[in-house]
C-alpha positions in Angstrom: 127.7 120.8 140.1 128.3 124.2 141.9 131.8 124.2 140.5 130.6 123.7 137.0 128.1 126.5 137.3 130.7 128.9 138.7 133.1 127.9 135.9 130.4 128.4 133.2 129.6 131.9 134.6 133.1 133.1 135.1 134.3 135.7 132.6 130.9 136.1 131.0 130.2 139.6 132.6 128.0 140.7 135.5 125.9 137.8 136.6 122.9 140.1 137.0 122.8 140.6 133.2 123.1 136.9 132.3 120.7 134.0 131.9 121.2 130.4 131.2 120.3 126.8 132.0 121.6 123.4 132.7 120.2 119.9 132.0 117.3 118.1 133.6 116.7 114.4 134.4 113.4 113.2 133.1 112.0 111.2 136.1 110.5 107.9 135.0 112.1 108.0 131.6 115.7 107.5 132.8 116.8 110.2 130.4 118.8 113.5 130.7 118.1 116.4 128.3 119.3 119.9 127.7 119.3 121.8 124.5 123.1 122.4 124.5 124.3 124.2 122.4 121.3 126.5 122.4 119.9 127.4 119.0 117.3 130.2 118.8 116.1 128.8 115.4 115.5 125.3 116.9 113.8 126.9 120.0 111.4 128.9 117.7 110.8 125.7 115.7 109.8 123.7 118.8 112.8 121.4 118.5 114.3 122.6 121.7 112.5 123.2 125.0 114.6 125.0 127.7 113.9 123.4 131.1 112.7 126.4 133.2 113.4 124.4 136.3 117.1 124.3 135.4 117.2 128.0 134.3 118.5 131.1 136.0 118.0 134.8 135.2 120.0 137.8 136.5 118.1 140.5 138.2 119.1 143.3 135.7 118.0 141.1 132.8 114.6 140.4 134.4 114.1 144.1 135.1 114.8 144.7 131.4 112.6 142.0 129.9 109.8 142.0 132.6 108.2 139.0 134.2 106.1 136.1 132.8 103.3 137.1 130.3 100.4 135.3 132.0 98.4 135.4 128.8 100.6 132.5 127.6 99.4 130.3 130.4 101.4 127.1 130.7 103.8 128.3 128.0 104.6 131.6 129.8 108.0 130.1 130.9 109.1 129.5 127.3 107.9 132.9 126.1 109.9 134.5 129.0 112.9 132.4 127.9 112.5 133.6 124.4 112.6 137.3 125.5 115.8 136.5 127.4 117.3 134.8 124.4 116.5 137.8 122.2 118.6 140.0 124.5 121.6 137.7 124.9 122.9 134.2 124.4 122.4 131.8 127.4 125.2 130.5 129.5 124.8 126.7 129.3 125.9 124.2 132.0 126.5 120.6 131.0 125.2 119.0 134.1 121.9 118.0 135.6 120.5 120.9 137.7 117.0 119.4 138.4 114.7 116.5 138.1 111.7 116.9 135.8 108.4 115.2 136.6 107.1 114.0 133.2 103.6 113.4 134.6 102.8 117.1 134.9 100.3 119.1 132.8 102.9 120.6 130.5 104.2 117.2 129.4 100.7 116.1 128.1 99.5 119.1 126.1 97.9 118.6 122.7 100.1 119.4 119.8 97.7 122.1 118.6 98.3 124.0 121.9 102.1 123.5 121.8 102.5 124.6 118.2 99.8 127.3 118.6 101.9 128.9 121.4 105.0 128.8 119.2 103.1 130.6 116.4 101.9 133.2 118.9 105.4 133.7 120.3 106.8 134.2 116.8 104.0 136.7 115.9 104.4 138.6 119.2 108.1 139.0 118.8 108.3 139.0 115.0 110.9 136.2 115.1 110.4 133.1 113.1 112.5 129.9 112.7 112.7 130.2 108.9 112.8 134.0 108.6 109.3 134.6 107.2 105.9 134.2 108.9 104.2 132.2 106.2 106.9 129.6 105.8 107.5 129.3 109.6 103.8 128.9 110.3 103.5 126.2 107.5 106.5 124.4 109.1 105.0 124.5 112.6 101.6 123.3 111.2 103.4 120.4 109.6 105.2 119.5 112.8 101.8 119.7 114.6 100.3 117.2 112.2 103.3 115.0 112.4 102.9 115.0 116.2 99.3 114.0 116.0 100.1 111.3 113.4 102.9 109.9 115.7 100.6 109.8 118.7 97.9 108.1 116.6 100.2 105.3 115.4 101.8 104.8 118.9 98.3 104.3 120.3 97.4 101.8 117.5 100.5 99.7 118.0 100.2 99.9 121.8 96.6 98.5 121.6 97.7 95.8 119.1 100.5 94.6 121.4 98.2 93.9 124.3 
């Protein structure tokens, strides 16, 4: 793992100016994830979540973008990652760097909170997955309703199978 990280960082410039991430293992789900290759559009659209536990940020980059915006609450990590992504592309490492506990509060948020945070991030930074604010907000609202619909039917069929 360390060798892969060193290899991924070599030749990319001063480490203090870089950021990036690896993959995480979802404990209890027996799954590995990592949005590699990274896509800013997919990130803004809520299709990619960067695992902050498997992320690293150079000191010069952090000095430039600042720390977490605590007004974003549980989503402050993703807003911080967005600011880093707006400065430079991430270095990605195709190996598991951490284990992720899927029973935490961030894994069980309501779709309205998740997609509301994405809309706020887009507005704050004037960056949208589909270029314009209206079309991007409409898309995110559609994804939010889809998430509620999926959750509803999963609950229905789970109850029916018992």
